[in-house]
C-alpha positions as CSV (number, residue, x, y, z in Angstrom):
1,M,112.9,113.9,89.9
2,A,114.0,111.7,92.8
3,G,111.4,110.9,95.6
4,R,111.9,110.4,99.3
5,G,112.1,106.6,99.0
6,D,114.1,106.3,95.8
7,E,117.4,105.8,97.6
8,V,115.8,103.1,99.7
9,V,114.4,101.4,96.6
10,S,117.8,101.4,94.9
11,A,119.5,100.1,98.0
12,A,116.9,97.3,98.2
13,G,117.9,95.8,94.9
14,G,115.2,97.6,92.9
15,Y,112.2,95.6,94.1
16,G,110.8,98.5,96.1
17,Y,108.2,99.3,93.4
18,L,106.5,95.9,94.0
19,R,103.3,95.8,95.9
20,A,103.6,94.9,99.6
21,S,101.7,91.9,101.0
22,D,100.0,91.6,104.4
23,A,102.9,89.4,105.5
24,D,105.3,92.2,104.5
25,R,103.4,94.6,106.6
26,D,103.2,92.1,109.5
27,R,107.0,91.9,109.5
28,V,107.4,95.6,109.7
29,I,104.8,95.8,112.5
30,D,106.8,93.2,114.4
31,A,110.0,95.2,114.0
32,L,108.3,98.4,115.1
33,Q,106.9,96.6,118.2
34,V,110.3,95.3,119.1
35,A,111.8,98.8,118.7
36,F,109.0,100.1,121.0
37,M,109.7,97.5,123.7
38,Q,113.4,98.3,123.5
39,G,112.6,102.0,124.1
40,R,113.6,103.1,120.7
41,L,110.2,104.5,119.8
42,A,107.7,106.4,122.0
43,K,104.1,105.3,122.1
44,G,102.9,108.2,120.0
45,E,105.6,107.5,117.4
46,L,104.6,103.8,117.3
47,D,101.0,104.7,116.8
48,T,101.8,107.1,114.0
49,V,104.1,104.7,112.1
50,L,101.7,101.8,112.6
51,G,99.0,103.8,110.9
52,R,101.3,104.5,108.0
53,V,102.4,100.8,107.7
54,L,98.7,99.8,107.4
55,V,98.2,102.0,104.3
56,A,101.6,101.4,102.7
57,R,101.3,99.9,99.3
58,T,104.8,99.1,98.2
59,H,108.1,97.7,99.6
60,A,109.6,101.1,99.2
61,E,107.0,102.7,101.4
62,L,107.6,100.1,104.1
63,A,111.4,100.5,103.8
64,V,111.1,104.2,104.4
65,L,109.1,103.6,107.6
66,I,111.6,101.0,108.9
67,A,114.6,103.3,108.0
68,G,113.2,105.9,110.4
69,I,113.6,103.7,113.4
70,P,116.5,104.8,115.7
71,A,119.4,102.3,115.8
72,G,119.1,99.6,118.4
73,P,121.2,99.3,121.4
74,S,124.7,98.0,120.8
75,A,125.6,94.5,121.9
76,A,125.1,94.5,125.6
77,Q,128.2,93.8,127.7
78,P,127.8,91.1,130.3
79,P,127.6,92.5,133.8
80,K,130.8,92.4,135.8
81,S,130.4,90.0,138.7
82,A,131.2,91.4,142.1
83,R,134.2,89.8,143.6
84,V,134.1,89.2,147.3
């Protein structure tokens, strides 16, 4: 029976079953903090997901948490200068 993170594991080249290191968790935490600073996550959401990151054991568990982050802003267009 397929689990919630199975499609993430297969998309990640099959290494999702491997145990995550502290450095792997740190990278996910950094990505979550950037998403929060960009306004893509609310404070409550950030706190909840950070707690889940800290107890994640595998790459697949981390991938599921990152996959839940809303898409970032599209490339910002440079502001139009005001012509006098």
